[in-house]
N, C-alpha and C positions, 0 to 999 in steps of 0.2 A: 510220506515216502522218502523225502530228502533226508530227514533226520535219521531214519532207520538206515539209509544208505551210508550216511556219515559214520554212524556208530559201528556198523559192520566193517566198513573199509578201514577206519582208524584202528579198530581192534585187531584186524588181520595184519595190517602193516606194522603195528607195534609188536605183535607177536613175531613177525619176521625179523625184527631187529632185537629180539630177546627180551621184550617187556611183557609182563603179565598185568592183567587188569585187576584193579582193586575195586573201589566203589566209584560210582558216577563215571567220570571220564578221566580217572587217575590211573596211571600205569607206573610200574616199578621194575627195576632190574638190579639184582645184587651186584655190588662191586667187590665187597668182601663180606665177612660175617656180620658186620655192624654198620655198613654204609651202603645205601641204595641210591641209584640214579632214578629220577622220577620225571614223568611227563604228565602235565595236567592240562587237559583241553577245555577251553571255554567255548560255548556256542551262543551267539547272540541271535535271537529269532524275532525281535520286535522292531527292527529297523526298516526293512523292506520286505513286503509280502513276496513269498516264493524264494527268499534268499536266507541263508544261514551264514553268519560270519564266524569263522573259526580262528581262535588264537591259541597259543600253547605257551605254558610256563615250563621252563627247563630247570630242574632242581636237584638237590641232594637231600637225602634223609639220613641223619646221624642217630642211630639207635641209642647210643650212650647218652647223648644230649637229650633226646626226647624222653628217655626213661626218667631223668631228673625233672624235666618239664612237666611230665604227668604227675610226678610225686608232689610238685609244688602247686599245680593248677587243677589237677583232676581231669585234664583234657587228654584223651588218648588219640594223638595224631596218627598213630599207626593204623587206626581203623580205616582212614581214607588215604593214608600215605601222604599226608600234608608235608611238604618239604621243609627242612630246617632253614634252607636258604634257596633262593631261586631267582631267575630273571625271565621276564617275558622275552620270547625269542627275538622279536624285532630289535630289542636293545643290544643283542649280541651280534646282529648283522651290521654290515657297513654303514647303513643309514642311521643306526642307533636311535630308532623311534618305534613307537608302538606299531605292530604289524599284525594284520589279520587277513585271512583268505576268504574270498566271497564265493560261496558255493550256491549255485542256482538250481531250482527245480527244473526237471526235464531238460537238463543240459549235460554235455559230456564233461564231467569234472575230473577226468583222469589226470590231465595236466596239472590241475591244482593239487591233487594228492601227491603227485610226483614232486612238485615244487616244494610243498610243505615239508615232506619227509627228507628231501635233499638238503633243505636248510637246517633241519634238526640234526642231521648227520654232520653237515659242514660246520655249523656254528654252535649247536647245542652240545654235541659230544665233547669237543675240546674244552668247553666251559666246565662240564661235569668232571672231566679228567683233571683240570686245573684245581677245582675246588674240593677234590675228594681226599683231603687230609685235614686233620684237626687244626693244625697250625694255620693253614690257609683260611679255614673257616673263622678262626679266632681273629685273624688280621682284618677280615672283611667287616666283622662287627665292631672291633675295637676302633678301626679307622673310619667307620661309618661310610663304607664305600657306597657308590650309587646303587639305589634299590634297597638299601637298609634303612627302614623307617623306625622312628623312635618307638612306635607301638610294639614292635618285635624286639628291638635292641634292648629296651628296658628290662626284658625278661631273659633274653638269651645271653646277653653279655655277662650278667652275674653268674649264670649257670656255667658258662665257659671258663670264667675265672675260678669257680669252685672246682671244676674238673682239672684245671691246671694246678690245683693245690693252693690257690690264693683267695680263700673265702673272704678275707678282710677287704681286698680290693673290690670284690663283688658287692659287699655291703656299702662301699663308698659309691659305687655306680647306682645302687638303689636309692641311696640318700639324695644324690643329685637328681635322679629321675623324679622323686617325690617333690622336690623343690620346684622343678620345672613344670611338672604336671599341675601343681597347685596354682600356677599363674595363668591368667588369660592368654590365649594364643592368637596372634594376629592372622588375618587372612593371608598375608604375604608369607608368613612362616608355614602355614598349613599347605600352601601351594608350592613350597620349595621342592624341587625335584620333578615337578610337572611343568608342562609348557605353559606359557604366560596366558593363553586363552582358555585354559582349563576352567571349568565351571565349578564353583564351590557351593554346595548346598548344606546349610547348617540346620539341624533339627531344632524345632521350636523358634525358628526365625520369623514365623508368621506367613511365609509364602508356601502354599501347598500346591503341588502339581498332581493332576490326575494322570491316568495312564496315557491319554492322548498327548497331553503337554509334555510328558516325559519322553515319549516316542519322538516327538518333534524336536526336542532338545538334543536327543541322541543323533537324529538325522542331520541336524544343522551344525553339529560339532565339527570344528576343523580337524582335518586328518592329523592324527598323532596326539590330539588333546584328550582329556579325560573329564569325567564327572567325579568330583571328590565329595563324598558324602560323609559328613561329620556329625557324630552323635551329640546330644545335648549335654553330655558329661564333660566335654572338652573344657579345660580350665579348672578342673578339680580332680583330686586323686580318687580313683574308683575304689570301692570296697574290695574288689577282687585284687587290686594291686597291693592294698594294705595287707590282705591275707597272704599274698605271695611273699611280701617282705617278712612277715612274721614266720612263715614256714621256712624261709631261707635261713633265718637265724638259728633254726633248730637242726640244720644239716650237720652231720658229724664229719 
């Protein structure tokens, strides 16, 4: 019942502020013919029985950028309106830390809905307005602003250079990315940008968590910290990135 209540109320309130639903809990609103404001809602249901923790990522979708991204990767981000750039709402608020709203079963959650959407309007909308032009987007990736991770930057920055008419500079970014990806990455580097107590889980490390262990880990995690899950391929260049690099060379 609680999940259906959340879905219904979030959809209604997003509609009230001009956002249409895409897939899952992703919503979008056109800013112009090629740029869309996005809201992506996450719902954590495994922490406390009878509670759902809701957080939201505020973002922008740039169609011209994503068209090239799809050409190079085959991934159609428009299907779910995955943003080109975005920030978790809590990091846009004065506390600058991860923020989620605790909705409880059989409780009056109206105040929480009001607070969530008030903060979207107060802090999310100005961010979307600020980021809604190509040059500002480019600066964020080029300067590696907070929230820009290498996994996205290695693909998006070359595309942005290409769209600026400087494909050669994009090729230099790819070369640097390949050199970096091919080197083992320390735990300290992987946790950069996260709080110091964040938990790092590496695939293939020998430690396996069942669902109960994982739920307990989530529950005991200090406020604002995260679980960082890293694939076994960290420390080597993935075949997908080699393919991206080859396709990038063929761009006209």
